[in-house]
N, C-alpha and C positions, 0 to 999 in steps of 0.2 A: 559484572555485578559482584565484585568481591568486596569483602568487608574489612579487609587488612587488619584483622585481629583487633578491631575496635569495639566490637559488641558481639554478644552471643546470638548465633542464628535464631530467629524467632519461630521458624517453621521447619518441618522435615525437608521442604523443598529448597529452602534456603541452604540448609545443610548439604543437601545433595549437590546444589550448584556449586558450592564452595569446593566439595570433594571432587567433583568431575573436573573442574578447572585446575585444581592442583594436580590431579592425576594426569591430565593431559600435559601439563608442563613438565611433570616428572618423567613421564614416558619420553617426551621430546628431548629431555636432557640425557636420557640413556640410549639415544640413537634410534628411537622409534619415529616413524613418519606418520603423523595423524591423518588419516584419510577422511574420516567422517566421525561426527559425534551425534548422539541420540538418533540412530537409525531405527525407525518404527515401521512395524508391520502390523496387520490386524491381529497377528498371533504372537508377537513378541517384540522385544526392543533390545538393541545393544548400545550400552552407553558411549564406548569408543571403539572404532575400528581403525587399526593402525598396521603398519608394515614394518618389519625389521628383518634385515638380512634375508629378503626373499620370502619370509613367512607372513601370511595374513594373520592378524591377531585380533580376536574378538574379546574385549575387555569389559568386564563388569566392574563398576566402582561401587564400593560400599563404604560410606562415611558415617561415622558415629561420633557422639560427644562423649561416650564412656564405653567401658567394656563390661559394664555391670550386667548385661544380658548375654555375655559371651563375645567371642571374637567376630568382627564384622564378616569374615569369610563364611561363618557359620550360617548367615542369612542367604547364602547362594544354596538354596535347597534343590533337590532333584527336579522339583516343579520348575523352579526358576531356570535351572540349567537347560530343561527341555525347551523352554520359551526362547532362551538366548540361541540355542542350536538351530531352532526353527528360523528365527530372524536371520542368523548367519547363512543358513541355506538359501534364503531368499536373495540375500545380498550377493552371494557368489553366483547364483543363476541369473541374476538381473545385471550385474555390474562387471563380472569377471569373465573374460573370453577364453580362459585356459584354467586348466587344473593347476592348483597351488597348495603348498604345505599350509595348513591352517593350525591354530592353536587357540585355547580358550584361557585367558588369564583373569585373575582378580586383583584389583588394587584396593587395599584397605587404607583409609584415611582417617586418622583419629584428630578431632578437632577440640580444643579446649573450651571451657566454658566462656572464655572471652572471644572465641572465634578464631584463634590462632591454630594453624596446623602443627600438631606436635609430633606426628609420625605418619610416614607413608611406608607401606609394604607391598612390594610387587610378588605376586605368586604366579610364576610362568607355569603354564600347563596345569592350571588349578582343577580342571576336569576335562574329560575326553569327549570326542565327538559322538561316539556311539554308546556312552554309558548312561 
């Protein structure tokens, strides 16, 4: 469900879908293996779960059409971080049979008014597991 730069996303959900799709492609191009997308629990969600060099990465994607209200990463508030950490703990306990290194990343995606991705920025280790 990509719009290939032909029109402006009409809703926040369309913008999120564009952002997540491009973030997944970007991560794959950087050597990440995407394991799961949109992992949901009753207490939180993780946009992308990926693995890179033995590290399990829980990735929050923030897509914006402008930086008028700040950088996309600023929307990953302490409350949102707690929800991501909670969902990550559920994932690890239910899907992983061993201890692994984990990391919490943020991918910022800036989409133009015409729906074209102008910038993707990966922030590795954007927040910690226990903070």
